[in-house]
SEPA-100683 format. One record per residue: residue number from 1; residue in three letters; x, y, z of N, C-alpha, C in turn. Coordinates in nm, 3 decimals, decimal comma, always signed. Example, Ala and Ser with C-alpha at 12.3 -4.5 7.8 and 13.67 -1.06 7.14 Angstrom:
% SEPA-100683
num	residu	n_x	n_y	n_z	ca_x	ca_y	ca_z	c_x	c_y	c_z
1	ALA	+1,319	-0,569	+0,780	+1,230	-0,450	+0,780	+1,320	-0,330	+0,780;
2	SER	+1,285	-0,225	+0,708	+1,367	-0,106	+0,714	+1,290	+0,003	+0,787;
***
This chain:
% SEPA-100683
num	residu	n_x	n_y	n_z	ca_x	ca_y	ca_z	c_x	c_y	c_z
1	MET	+0,094	-0,082	-0,040	+0,027	+0,002	-0,003	+0,116	+0,136	-0,005;
2	LEU	+0,171	+0,130	+0,098	+0,288	+0,235	+0,077	+0,353	+0,226	+0,021;
3	THR	+0,401	+0,104	-0,023	+0,512	+0,136	-0,136	+0,488	+0,239	-0,243;
4	GLY	+0,340	+0,263	-0,309	+0,303	+0,354	-0,459	+0,318	+0,472	-0,391;
5	LEU	+0,367	+0,495	-0,268	+0,386	+0,601	-0,256	+0,538	+0,722	-0,262;
6	HIS	+0,615	+0,585	-0,381	+0,731	+0,582	-0,354	+0,752	+0,653	-0,544;
7	GLU	+0,644	+0,611	-0,565	+0,639	+0,692	-0,729	+0,583	+0,857	-0,708;
8	LYS	+0,575	+0,866	-0,617	+0,483	+1,035	-0,634	+0,542	+1,134	-0,532;
9	LYS	+0,641	+1,165	-0,568	+0,767	+1,259	-0,465	+0,716	+1,361	-0,435;
10	PRO	+0,652	+1,436	-0,481	+0,544	+1,560	-0,477	+0,469	+1,547	-0,311;
11	THR	+0,394	+1,431	-0,330	+0,306	+1,354	-0,210	+0,453	+1,339	-0,082;
12	GLN	+0,543	+1,253	-0,152	+0,632	+1,241	-0,006	+0,666	+1,364	+0,016;
13	LEU	+0,712	+1,488	-0,045	+0,744	+1,657	+0,004	+0,628	+1,670	+0,149;
14	TRP	+0,525	+1,630	+0,039	+0,402	+1,701	+0,129	+0,372	+1,614	+0,263;
15	LEU	+0,389	+1,564	+0,273	+0,351	+1,442	+0,367	+0,488	+1,453	+0,506;
16	GLY	+0,568	+1,479	+0,403	+0,735	+1,515	+0,533	+0,668	+1,642	+0,570;
17	LEU	+0,639	+1,708	+0,470	+0,600	+1,884	+0,536	+0,517	+1,870	+0,688;
18	LEU	+0,424	+1,764	+0,660	+0,286	+1,787	+0,725	+0,355	+1,668	+0,815;
19	ALA	+0,410	+1,605	+0,882	+0,500	+1,460	+0,950	+0,571	+1,590	+1,000;
20	GLY	+0,638	+1,676	+0,983	+0,725	+1,797	+1,075	+0,647	+1,876	+1,138;
21	VAL	+0,587	+1,930	+1,060	+0,444	+2,026	+1,148	+0,405	+1,954	+1,265;
22	ALA	+0,360	+1,829	+1,291	+0,321	+1,717	+1,350	+0,384	+1,720	+1,436;
23	PHE	+0,491	+1,693	+1,430	+0,633	+1,674	+1,503	+0,636	+1,798	+1,604;
24	GLY	+0,689	+1,916	+1,523	+0,707	+2,018	+1,606	+0,592	+2,046	+1,668;
25	PHE	+0,488	+2,012	+1,612	+0,344	+2,062	+1,733	+0,317	+2,003	+1,888;
26	LEU	+0,428	+1,887	+1,839	+0,366	+1,750	+1,926	+0,533	+1,796	+2,070;
27	LEU	+0,649	+1,845	+2,008	+0,744	+1,845	+2,062	+0,711	+1,995	+2,167;
28	GLN	+0,618	+2,080	+2,098	+0,599	+2,225	+2,166	+0,472	+2,210	+2,271;
29	LYS	+0,395	+2,115	+2,237	+0,277	+2,051	+2,356	+0,349	+2,006	+2,477;
30	GLY	+0,463	+1,922	+2,412	+0,533	+1,821	+2,520	+0,576	+1,924	+2,600;
31	GLY	+0,655	+2,022	+2,555	+0,697	+2,172	+2,606	+0,863	+2,125	+2,665;
32	VAL	+0,948	+2,033	+2,555	+1,069	+1,992	+2,536	+1,142	+2,089	+2,402;
33	THR	+1,084	+2,210	+2,374	+1,108	+2,314	+2,297	+1,158	+2,464	+2,403;
34	LYS	+1,194	+2,456	+2,544	+1,182	+2,489	+2,649	+1,348	+2,484	+2,671;
35	TYR	+1,394	+2,635	+2,657	+1,584	+2,623	+2,725	+1,545	+2,566	+2,831;
36	ASP	+1,466	+2,645	+2,922	+1,490	+2,557	+3,101	+1,441	+2,468	+3,080;
37	VAL	+1,380	+2,398	+2,978	+1,309	+2,230	+3,035	+1,447	+2,141	+3,027;
38	ILE	+1,473	+2,167	+2,851	+1,617	+2,075	+2,823	+1,716	+2,081	+2,930;
39	ILE	+1,744	+2,227	+2,977	+1,857	+2,235	+3,090	+1,831	+2,177	+3,174;
40	GLY	+1,719	+2,166	+3,169	+1,668	+2,078	+3,370	+1,664	+1,946	+3,310;
41	GLN	+1,694	+1,864	+3,198	+1,715	+1,755	+3,155	+1,866	+1,690	+3,207;
42	LEU	+1,960	+1,859	+3,131	+2,078	+1,797	+3,139	+2,147	+1,787	+3,267;
43	LEU	+2,064	+1,869	+3,344	+2,122	+1,884	+3,508	+2,046	+1,743	+3,556;
44	LEU	+1,993	+1,695	+3,546	+1,885	+1,583	+3,585	+1,810	+1,643	+3,691;
45	GLU	+1,741	+1,726	+3,692	+1,644	+1,818	+3,760	+1,507	+1,792	+3,720;
46	ASP	+1,463	+1,795	+3,560	+1,330	+1,805	+3,481	+1,358	+1,659	+3,378;
47	HIS	+1,281	+1,580	+3,363	+1,308	+1,470	+3,331	+1,129	+1,397	+3,220;
48	THR	+1,095	+1,565	+3,181	+1,006	+1,616	+3,053	+1,052	+1,526	+2,927;
49	VAL	+1,196	+1,589	+2,915	+1,275	+1,519	+2,783	+1,219	+1,365	+2,762;
50	VAL	+1,314	+1,331	+2,836	+1,272	+1,153	+2,844	+1,160	+1,081	+2,830;
51	ARG	+1,067	+1,142	+2,918	+0,969	+1,088	+2,925	+0,883	+1,142	+2,766;
52	VAL	+0,930	+1,242	+2,704	+0,832	+1,197	+2,571	+0,872	+1,160	+2,404;
53	MET	+1,057	+1,152	+2,510	+1,120	+1,093	+2,369	+1,131	+0,899	+2,429;
54	LEU	+1,099	+0,846	+2,509	+1,046	+0,727	+2,517	+0,928	+0,711	+2,513;
55	SER	+0,824	+0,804	+2,526	+0,688	+0,765	+2,491	+0,723	+0,792	+2,357;
56	ALA	+0,784	+0,843	+2,245	+0,790	+0,808	+2,122	+0,847	+0,714	+2,071;
57	VAL	+0,953	+0,667	+2,112	+1,024	+0,554	+2,131	+0,924	+0,413	+2,118;
58	VAL	+0,791	+0,439	+2,228	+0,747	+0,320	+2,232	+0,639	+0,303	+2,125;
59	VAL	+0,611	+0,462	+2,075	+0,459	+0,473	+1,972	+0,532	+0,405	+1,856;
60	GLY	+0,695	+0,452	+1,802	+0,733	+0,441	+1,681	+0,727	+0,274	+1,661;
61	ALA	+0,856	+0,250	+1,764	+0,855	+0,120	+1,741	+0,715	-0,007	+1,728;
62	ILE	+0,665	+0,024	+1,780	+0,507	-0,059	+1,804	+0,471	+0,018	+1,656;
63	GLY	+0,443	+0,109	+1,594	+0,357	+0,151	+1,480	+0,499	+0,103	+1,336;
64	VAL	+0,566	+0,103	+1,332	+0,667	+0,082	+1,219	+0,681	-0,035	+1,235;
65	HIS	+0,656	-0,115	+1,336	+0,669	-0,277	+1,289	+0,525	-0,336	+1,296;
66	ALA	+0,451	-0,262	+1,281	+0,286	-0,357	+1,339	+0,200	-0,301	+1,118;
67	LEU	+0,341	-0,215	+1,102	+0,320	-0,164	+0,952	+0,341	-0,253	+0,852;
68	LYS	+0,516	-0,304	+0,942	+0,579	-0,424	+0,851	+0,513	-0,540	+0,878;
69	SER	+0,421	-0,569	+0,952	+0,376	-0,758	+0,965	+0,278	-0,661	+0,897;
70	MET	+0,167	-0,613	+0,876	+0,077	-0,577	+0,788	+0,145	-0,597	+0,637;
71	GLY	+0,278	-0,574	+0,601	+0,298	-0,520	+0,473	+0,285	-0,425	+0,407;
72	LEU	+0,259	-0,348	+0,499	+0,201	-0,209	+0,473	+0,315	-0,052	+0,477;
73	ALA	+0,472	-0,158	+0,458	+0,548	-0,098	+0,521	+0,715	-0,165	+0,481;
74	GLU	+0,794	-0,134	+0,444	+0,933	-0,228	+0,432	+1,070	-0,166	+0,532;
75	LEU	+1,133	-0,171	+0,593	+1,257	-0,138	+0,663	+1,356	-0,191	+0,588;
76	HIS	+1,441	-0,056	+0,593	+1,566	-0,036	+0,512	+1,722	+0,019	+0,636;
77	PRO	+1,726	-0,058	+0,720	+1,808	-0,023	+0,820	+1,930	+0,013	+0,701;
78	LYS	+2,004	+0,158	+0,748	+2,161	+0,193	+0,669	+2,221	+0,131	+0,760;
79	PRO	+2,349	+0,111	+0,704	+2,490	+0,067	+0,785	+2,483	+0,112	+0,835;
80	GLY	+2,611	+0,132	+0,932	+2,681	+0,240	+1,069	+2,802	+0,126	+1,106;
81	SER	+2,878	+0,246	+1,127	+2,988	+0,229	+1,237	+3,009	+0,269	+1,344;
82	VAL	+3,098	+0,295	+1,413	+3,191	+0,305	+1,551	+3,196	+0,437	+1,530;
83	GLY	+3,289	+0,457	+1,412	+3,321	+0,610	+1,346	+3,198	+0,713	+1,346;
84	THR	+3,094	+0,652	+1,228	+3,048	+0,756	+1,256	+2,906	+0,803	+1,305;
85	SER	+2,893	+0,698	+1,412	+2,845	+0,746	+1,555	+2,915	+0,817	+1,623;
86	LEU	+3,095	+0,816	+1,646	+3,139	+0,902	+1,714	+3,139	+1,075	+1,653;
87	ILE	+3,166	+1,078	+1,496	+3,167	+1,170	+1,429	+2,993	+1,249	+1,462;
88	GLY	+2,907	+1,182	+1,430	+2,778	+1,230	+1,491	+2,712	+1,297	+1,621;
89	GLY	+2,816	+1,176	+1,667	+2,820	+1,246	+1,810	+2,860	+1,348	+1,874;
90	LEU	+2,976	+1,304	+1,845	+3,052	+1,461	+1,846	+2,981	+1,602	+1,775;
91	ILE	+2,927	+1,585	+1,667	+2,863	+1,715	+1,624	+2,741	+1,748	+1,696;
92	PHE	+2,694	+1,633	+1,718	+2,517	+1,661	+1,809	+2,533	+1,750	+1,949;
93	GLY	+2,642	+1,648	+1,999	+2,699	+1,667	+2,187	+2,807	+1,850	+2,148;
94	VAL	+2,874	+1,878	+2,044	+2,869	+2,001	+2,102	+2,727	+2,089	+2,074;
95	GLY	+2,693	+2,058	+1,913	+2,574	+2,216	+1,943	+2,483	+2,203	+2,071;
96	PHE	+2,442	+2,038	+2,100	+2,402	+2,044	+2,270	+2,418	+2,112	+2,313;
97	ALA	+2,563	+2,057	+2,411	+2,599	+2,168	+2,504	+2,625	+2,332	+2,462;
98	VAL	+2,661	+2,373	+2,370	+2,677	+2,512	+2,340	+2,522	+2,582	+2,350;
99	LEU	+2,457	+2,498	+2,301	+2,329	+2,551	+2,225	+2,199	+2,562	+2,375;
100	GLY	+2,221	+2,431	+2,431	+2,127	+2,374	+2,502	+2,025	+2,299	+2,396;
101	TYR	+1,974	+2,305	+2,240	+1,899	+2,264	+2,189	+1,924	+2,145	+2,140;
102	CYS	+1,848	+2,019	+2,078	+1,883	+1,950	+1,942	+1,828	+1,957	+1,832;
103	PRO	+1,865	+1,931	+1,724	+1,795	+2,008	+1,559	+1,650	+2,013	+1,601;
104	GLY	+1,631	+1,870	+1,674	+1,431	+1,882	+1,662	+1,370	+1,987	+1,733;
105	THR	+1,471	+2,045	+1,839	+1,347	+2,144	+1,953	+1,396	+2,237	+1,955;
106	VAL	+1,483	+2,275	+1,871	+1,597	+2,411	+1,784	+1,457	+2,446	+1,644;
107	ALA	+1,455	+2,358	+1,614	+1,329	+2,379	+1,491	+1,176	+2,413	+1,552;
108	GLY	+1,169	+2,362	+1,692	+1,038	+2,374	+1,772	+1,071	+2,543	+1,815;
109	ALA	+1,193	+2,554	+1,855	+1,148	+2,711	+1,944	+1,204	+2,801	+1,865;
110	VAL	+1,237	+2,759	+1,744	+1,212	+2,864	+1,617	+1,055	+2,863	+1,597;
111	ALA	+1,019	+2,823	+1,534	+0,833	+2,809	+1,545	+0,810	+2,920	+1,627;
112	ARG	+0,802	+2,884	+1,796	+0,767	+2,984	+1,837	+0,850	+3,125	+1,930;
113	GLY	+0,922	+3,118	+1,813	+0,989	+3,237	+1,848	+1,106	+3,291	+1,872;
114	SER	+1,202	+3,158	+1,954	+1,368	+3,177	+2,019	+1,377	+3,247	+1,911;
115	MET	+1,441	+3,404	+1,936	+1,597	+3,434	+1,892	+1,670	+3,349	+1,897;
116	ASP	+1,736	+3,277	+2,046	+1,830	+3,221	+2,007	+1,867	+3,093	+1,970;
117	ALA	+1,732	+3,025	+1,938	+1,739	+2,893	+1,907	+1,708	+2,933	+1,747;
118	LEU	+1,693	+3,068	+1,685	+1,688	+3,096	+1,566	+1,846	+3,164	+1,508;
119	LEU	+1,843	+3,228	+1,580	+2,025	+3,291	+1,563	+2,158	+3,161	+1,549;
120	GLY	+2,144	+3,141	+1,699	+2,244	+3,023	+1,737	+2,202	+2,840	+1,669;
121	GLY	+2,075	+2,861	+1,671	+2,047	+2,713	+1,629	+2,108	+2,694	+1,430;
122	VAL	+1,977	+2,784	+1,431	+2,001	+2,766	+1,229	+2,127	+2,761	+1,216;
123	VAL	+2,219	+2,884	+1,257	+2,354	+2,868	+1,200	+2,440	+2,750	+1,233;
124	GLY	+2,418	+2,713	+1,387	+2,485	+2,605	+1,398	+2,479	+2,518	+1,344;
125	LEU	+2,290	+2,471	+1,287	+2,287	+2,355	+1,190	+2,366	+2,368	+1,054;
126	LEU	+2,356	+2,494	+1,069	+2,401	+2,497	+0,926	+2,572	+2,518	+0,919;
127	VAL	+2,647	+2,545	+0,992	+2,788	+2,564	+0,985	+2,805	+2,379	+1,054;
128	GLY	+2,736	+2,300	+1,133	+2,747	+2,171	+1,126	+2,749	+2,122	+1,019;
129	ALA	+2,647	+2,101	+0,980	+2,656	+2,063	+0,823	+2,734	+2,106	+0,712;
130	GLY	+2,708	+2,209	+0,687	+2,879	+2,229	+0,611	+2,982	+2,174	+0,616;
131	THR	+3,015	+2,221	+0,770	+3,161	+2,143	+0,788	+3,149	+1,961	+0,760;
132	LEU	+3,067	+1,906	+0,824	+3,065	+1,786	+0,736	+3,059	+1,779	+0,595;
133	ALA	+2,991	+1,866	+0,531	+2,989	+1,855	+0,395	+3,125	+1,882	+0,307;
134	ALA	+3,198	+1,928	+0,405	+3,323	+1,962	+0,355	+3,431	+1,873	+0,371;
135	LEU	+3,432	+1,856	+0,528	+3,525	+1,684	+0,557	+3,496	+1,579	+0,517;
136	TYR	+3,371	+1,579	+0,438	+3,341	+1,432	+0,437	+3,415	+1,337	+0,363;
137	PRO	+3,476	+1,368	+0,226	+3,528	+1,300	+0,143	+3,684	+1,229	+0,193;
138	ARG	+3,763	+1,321	+0,299	+3,848	+1,247	+0,383	+3,769	+1,178	+0,475;
139	LEU	+3,692	+1,225	+0,582	+3,611	+1,147	+0,656	+3,572	+1,020	+0,634;
140	ALA	+3,527	+1,004	+0,519	+3,461	+0,848	+0,475	+3,539	+0,761	+0,455;
141	ARG	+3,706	+0,809	+0,423	+3,833	+0,711	+0,411	+3,878	+0,704	+0,498;
142	GLY	+3,836	+0,774	+0,608	+3,928	+0,722	+0,721	+3,826	+0,720	+0,937;
143	VAL	+3,831	+0,765	+0,959	+3,731	+0,764	+1,127	+3,600	+0,708	+1,071;
144	MET	+3,557	+0,721	+0,962	+3,388	+0,702	+0,946	+3,355	+0,539	+0,906;
145	THR	+3,473	+0,470	+0,885	+3,498	+0,326	+0,767	+3,519	+0,295	+0,974;
146	LEU	+3,578	+0,312	+1,091	+3,628	+0,211	+1,208	+3,503	+0,143	+1,238;
147	GLY	+3,534	+0,020	+1,281	+3,407	-0,011	+1,340	+3,328	-0,029	+1,264;
148	ASP	+3,309	-0,101	+1,148	+3,205	-0,122	+1,069	+3,125	-0,258	+1,056;
149	PHE	+3,006	-0,219	+1,154	+2,904	-0,318	+1,202	+2,784	-0,352	+1,057;
150	GLY	+2,771	-0,251	+0,984	+2,689	-0,264	+0,872	+2,554	-0,237	+0,890;
151	ASP	+2,460	-0,316	+0,843	+2,344	-0,276	+0,826	+2,193	-0,345	+0,966;
152	VAL	+2,327	-0,431	+1,049	+2,308	-0,531	+1,165	+2,170	-0,435	+1,274;
153	THR	+2,053	-0,530	+1,274	+1,937	-0,500	+1,386	+1,951	-0,581	+1,521;
154	LEU	+1,907	-0,538	+1,628	+1,879	-0,640	+1,740	+1,866	-0,770	+1,689;
155	PRO	+1,692	-0,786	+1,609	+1,645	-0,917	+1,605	+1,739	-1,018	+1,511;
156	ARG	+1,774	-0,923	+1,381	+1,902	-1,030	+1,299	+1,972	-1,019	+1,375;
157	LEU	+2,064	-0,959	+1,431	+2,153	-1,044	+1,579	+2,134	-1,127	+1,612;
158	LEU	+2,022	-1,169	+1,719	+1,983	-1,211	+1,790	+1,905	-1,375	+1,705;
159	LYS	+1,881	-1,301	+1,603	+1,811	-1,409	+1,520	+1,671	-1,477	+1,555;
160	VAL	+1,572	-1,387	+1,602	+1,484	-1,368	+1,682	+1,352	-1,264	+1,560;
161	ASN	+1,244	-1,333	+1,559	+1,120	-1,198	+1,499	+1,165	-1,085	+1,563;
162	GLU	+1,148	-0,968	+1,459	+1,134	-0,816	+1,560	+1,029	-0,825	+1,717;
163	TRP	+0,919	-0,882	+1,668	+0,890	-0,828	+1,802	+0,879	-0,919	+1,933;
164	VAL	+0,965	-0,993	+1,978	+1,056	-1,118	+2,020	+1,119	-0,980	+2,102;
165	VAL	+1,203	-0,888	+2,028	+1,287	-0,773	+2,116	+1,171	-0,609	+2,076;
166	VAL	+1,090	-0,610	+2,022	+1,037	-0,457	+2,007	+0,942	-0,469	+2,192;
167	LEU	+0,875	-0,577	+2,197	+0,707	-0,595	+2,287	+0,802	-0,548	+2,425;
168	PRO	+0,890	-0,672	+2,492	+0,999	-0,673	+2,576	+1,068	-0,515	+2,613;
169	ALA	+1,076	-0,439	+2,513	+1,171	-0,373	+2,484	+1,115	-0,241	+2,543;
170	SER	+0,957	-0,230	+2,509	+0,851	-0,126	+2,537	+0,785	-0,160	+2,633;
171	SER	+0,759	-0,284	+2,666	+0,738	-0,288	+2,801	+0,810	-0,209	+2,888;
172	LEU	+0,936	-0,236	+2,875	+1,022	-0,158	+2,994	+1,065	-0,064	+3,012;
173	ILE	+1,025	-0,008	+2,833	+1,032	+0,110	+2,837	+0,908	+0,210	+2,886;
174	VAL	+0,775	+0,167	+2,934	+0,679	+0,170	+2,952	+0,690	+0,156	+3,114;
175	LEU	+0,776	+0,013	+3,162	+0,752	+0,024	+3,315	+0,876	+0,170	+3,350;
176	ILE	+0,966	+0,197	+3,296	+1,088	+0,298	+3,301	+0,967	+0,440	+3,386;
177	LEU	+0,873	+0,429	+3,237	+0,806	+0,590	+3,261	+0,711	+0,557	+3,357;
178	TRP	+0,649	+0,425	+3,387	+0,598	+0,494	+3,534	+0,665	+0,534	+3,610;
179	VAL	+0,762	+0,451	+3,674	+0,825	+0,474	+3,759	+0,907	+0,620	+3,773;
180	LEU	+0,949	+0,715	+3,650	+0,936	+0,778	+3,638	+0,814	+0,899	+3,666;
181	HIS	+0,673	+0,853	+3,619	+0,584	+0,965	+3,691	+0,567	+0,855	+3,816;
182	GLY	+0,587	+0,805	+3,877	+0,566	+0,766	+4,009	+0,669	+0,915	+4,082;
183	VAL	+0,786	+0,911	+4,081	+0,852	+0,976	+4,169	+0,842	+1,084	+4,139;
184	GLY	+0,759	+1,153	+4,065	+0,749	+1,277	+4,011	+0,853	+1,359	+3,923;
185	VAL	+0,949	+1,330	+3,885	+1,017	+1,377	+3,830	+1,003	+1,392	+3,616;
***
C-alpha cells in the first residue's frame, strides 16, 4: 500500500512537511522546546525530555513494526560504524552543549519565536552540516570506516522475530515511564 508512495515525489514532500509540522507541534505541546526544560534535563532535575522521547520510541517502534507486519511498509536499516557514531555524536554533542537544543527542539523553538534558537541553532545547524560536507570525503575514507557493523539490527543479531525484541523493550520503557511518573520527576 505505502510502496506506491515511492512513485509520487511531490506527495512525499507534502507528507514530510505535514509530519514535520505535527512533530514540532507535539514537541511544543510536550514542553521540550523550552531552553529551561532542556537544561533541567541535562542537570537531571527535569525529566520532561526523556519522558517525551521514551514515549515516542514506544509509539514509533510498535507503529513501524505493526505496519511492517501488515505488509504496509518495509524497513531499510542503514549501515553504521563506530566512526560514524563518534562523528555524529561529536557534532550533535557540541551543538547541544553550546546551545542547549537538539535539531528537533531547535526547530520547534524557532517556530515559537525563540531568537537564540533562530540565531544560534539555525546558524549552528548550517555550520555543522557545512563542516561535515566539506570534511566528508576525508572522513569517509578514514574515521567513518572504523568499526563498521553494517546494517545489523538487534533482532537480526539475535536471529529472532522483531516482536521478540520490540514488545519486551517497549514494556521495559513503559515501566521506566511509570517509575519516572511515580517519583514525580
